[in-house]
N, C-alpha and C positions, 0 to 999 in steps of 0.2 A: 484725410484718407486719400491716397493717390488715385489718379484717373484709372478706370478699369477695375478697381477693387471695390468690393462691397462688404458691408458689415456682416460678419458671421454671427447669427443669432444662436442662442442656447438650443432652440429646436432644430436648427440646421445642423449644428455640430453633432448632435446626438441622433439625427434622423428620426426625430420624435413623430413626425407626421406619418412616416411609414410604420414605425414601431407600434403605435397605438391603433393601427388599423389592420393588424394581423391576427385578429381573434374571431374570424368568421367560421371556424370549424371546418375549413376546406370545402365550403359549399355556399349556395346562395340563400339558404334558409336563415331565419331569424333565430339566434341562439338565446337560451335562457340566462338569467343571472348566474345560476349554478354552473352552467357549462362555461360561461365567460370566466368565472373564478377558476375552474379546473384548467382551462387553457393558459391563463396568465401564470399560475403557479408553475406549470410545466415549462413554459417558455422561460421563466426566471431560472429554473434549474439548468436549462440548456445554455443560457447566457453564461452562467457560472461555470459550466463544463468547458465552454469555450475559453474562459479565463484560466481555468486549471490547466488545460492542454497547452496553452501558451507558455505557462510557467514550466511545465514538465518537459516540454521540448528544449527549453533553454537549460534546464537542469541536466538533461541527457547530453547535450553538447559540452557542457562544462565537465561532466564526469568522464566523457570520452577522451579527454586530453591524456597524453602519456608523457610524463606523469601529470597528475592534477596539481596545478600550482597551489601552494598553501593559501595564497591570498584569495583564491576562488572558493575555498571551503565556506567562509562566512556568507558569501553570496548564495551558495546552494542552500545553506541552512535557512537564510532569510526567505527564500522562495518556498521551501518546504513548509515553513511556519505559516506563510500566507495561504498555501493550499489547505493546510490543516484548519485554519480559521474559516475558510470557505465551507469546508465540510461540516464544521461545527455550526455554522449558520444554517445549514440545511435542517437541523433538528427543529429550528423555529419554523421553517417553511412547511415541515410535515404537520406542525400544529395548526398552521393556517389552513392547510388542506383539510384537516379534520373538522373545520367549521362547515364542510359539506356533509350533509346527512346521508345515510345509506339510501333512503328513498330519493333524495335529491339527485344522487349519482345515477340510480337506476332509471330515472326519468330520461336520461340522455345516453346511457351506456351503449345502447344498440347503435348509436350514431358513430361510435368509434370503429365499428366493423371489426376487422382483425388487427387493428393497430395495437401494438403492445409496447410497453416500456423496454422490452428487449431490443426493440428497433431504434433505441437511442444510440445512433452510430458514434456519437462523441464519447459516451460512457464506455462503449465497447472498444473504441480506439484507445482510450485512457488505460483500460484494463490490459490490453495487449501490449501497449507501450511499457507499462510497469512490469509485466512479466507473468500475467495469467495466461496459461496455455489452455487449449481446448480440453486436454485431459484433466485439468484442474476443475472444470466446470461440472456442476451437477446435471444429471439428466441428459448428458450428451448434447447440451445446447451449444452448438458450434456457430459462432457469429459469422464466420466466413462462409459457411455453407448456407446459412439463412440469407445473408445479403447477396450471395451469388444467385439464389433463386429469384430475388427481387430485382436483380440488375437490369433485366430486360423490360421492366414495367415502366420506367421513366428515366430521364436523364439524371435527375437528382439521386435516384436509387443507384444508378450506375456509378455516379461520382462517389457516393458513400461507400460502395463496395471497393472501389479502387483505392480509397483512403485506407481501408482496413487491410487490403492486400499489401499496400506499400509499408505500413507500419509493422505488419507481421514479418516482413522480410528484413527488417532492421534488428540490430541488437536491442535488447530490452534494458530498462534502467536497473533491473535486478542483476543482469549480467555485468553491466558497467560498474555497479556497486561492488560486486564480487572482485572484479579486476582491481579496483581501487583498494579494497581491503587486503588483497594479496600482496600489496606493496608496503604494508605496515612494517616499520622497523621494529623488530623483536629483539629485546636485549641488545639494542644498538646495531643489529644486523639487518641489512636490506637484501632483497632478492638478487641484486647484481653483485653482492659481496662474495668473496671466496669463503667457503665453509658455511654459507647461510643455511643450507639444508640441515646440517648437523646441529646448528644453534637452535633452529626451530623445533627439530625433533626432541632435543634435550628439554626445551621449554615445555613441550606437550607432555613428555614422559614424567617430568618433575611435577607438573600440575596433576596428572593422573595419580602419581604416587602419593601426593599430599591429600588428594581426595580420598584415596583408599584408607590412609591412616586416620582421617577424620571420621570415616564411616566406622572403622573399627572402634574408635573412641566412643562414638555415639552408641554403637551396639553394646559396648561394655556398660555405658551409663544406663541403658534400658534394663540390662540384666541386674545391675546393682540396685535399682529401685523396684525390682520385682515385676517388671513388665512381662506379661505372658506373650506367647507366640513369637519368641525370639527368632526362631527359625524362619518364620514368614518375613519378619522385619529384615533379617539378614539377607534373605532372597531378594527383597526389594532393593536393598543397598547394592547387592551384586548386579542386579539388572540395571540400576542407575549407572554404575561404574562402567558396565559393558556398553551402555548407550553413549556415555561420554567418550569412550574409546572409539566407537564406531563413528561418532560425529567428527572427531578430530583426526582419526586415522582410518578413513574408509578403505577397506581392502588392504590395510596395513601401510598405506601411503599417507604422508602428511598432507592435509588440506590446508594450504597456506592462507587462504582467505579466511577460513574459520579460525585458524590459529591467530591471525592478525586481529580478528574480531574479539577473540577471547582476551588477547593482550590489552586491547583498548579498554574493554569492560573491566578487566581486573585491575589495571593500573591507571584508571581514568583521571586520577588527581595529578598526574604528571603534567607539567605545563605544556609540553609539546603535543600532548594528546587532548588538550582542552577542546579544540575545534573538531578533531575527528570524532570524539565521543559525543559532541553536540550534534554532529551530522547523523550519527547512529541513532541518537535519541529522537531527533526530528523525523527520521524515517519511520521509526516505531510509532511515534505519536500520530503521524500522518496516516499510517495504515489503521491505527486504532480508530481514528475519526471516520475512516471509510467503513470500518466494521459497524460502528454505531449508526452511520448513515443507512446501511443495509438493514440493520435491526429495526430502526425506527420506520423505515419504509415498509417492512413486513408487517409490523404491528398496525400501521395506519391502514394498510390494505385489508388486513383481517378485520379491523374495526368497521371498514366500509362495506366489504362484500363477503365477509366470512370465509368459507372454504370453497367458494365457487371456482369453476374452471376459468383460467385467465382469458382475456380477450383474444390473445394470440394462440390459444389452445393449450397453454402450459397448465401445470397443476396449480397455478395461482400462488397462494400463500405458502404451500408446501415447497414450491420451487424457491420462493424468496427466502424462506427459512434456511434452505440448503445453501444459498449463496453467502449466508452469514458465516459459514465455516470455511470459505475460501481464504487462503492466506497467500501472500506473495513473498514477503521477506521472512521466510520461515526460519532461517539461520539466526536472524536478529532476535527472534523470540526464544528459540531453543537454547541459545547460549546462556541464558539466565539460569537455566537449570544447573549449569556447570560451575557457577561462580563460587568462590571461596571467600570467607570473611577476611577483611584486610589484615587482621592480626596474624593470620595463618599463612598468608601469601609468601612464597619464596621471595627474597629480595631481588630488586631489579639489578641486572648486570649492566655496567656502563651507564649509570644514572645521569652522568654529565651530558649524555646525548639527548636527554629529554628536557633540558632546561630551556628558559626563554632565550631566544636568539636576538642579537642586536640588529 
């Protein structure tokens, strides 16, 4: 070992001596075993949120390229898969938390004061970065307003507020994903090609016409087997078709991002679409893991404190239950309603454009 250099120990590299002395509950009092457990579990969540944010910032940078290089799509998918696995890991952490009994928690709950999980600025930053806006949140729980009120309390609170302001002024991953989807080649046509708008509109209209014909066939099948309430079933099919039209042609104008998404999902077996549909799938899986995270959180809290008012003054479990309905990538879920079975899909025009490239 050269002069002036010292051996780096495992503890030094991980700053373990600092890390394992950060469970004092923000005070000089002696904490109980249960409170130590509570703090450790939440600190573990926050370390993982830090890891998730690191990955999502890199994902956003990659998606913000114009255009996104094909070689970067597998990198994005890999990062999304890692984030999904971290959220899946959280289900086990909630089980660990549940080893704390309701009475064990009540013994120190008052020590939390008004501290609330809503004040996890890293989770709020992640939500804003992904694309959850204040209008999407239940109970008008606006994180920017909440952290703005806290900003004068301490330097750390001010820094947290500034982080949220900064990320709220940037484009979201949902917006970057829409831009990427809007560049999907549809029947061999890209946005910069002459006549692209007509090609995309024809694709959309053909898809809607096929859907309508399938609805008519299904309705006739119901009638042939003696199904009652044919009129009600027909009304449901009509409403479904109208919903599909509004999704693809809002205000009569082609939504190219949604059309591109529909093309990827419809013709997902084409070689050139292998990684794009893997990206779409990985985003859906990541959001699903987030929804399960919220669901398990709500059930853990209900098991622990029932329907009490939350420490921060929220409605507690009722608020947490409402957050399980928040969706970010709504188009990626909604498009599945529009899909047509493979045998009925219109053939791909210019299929040679979707083969493997050398």
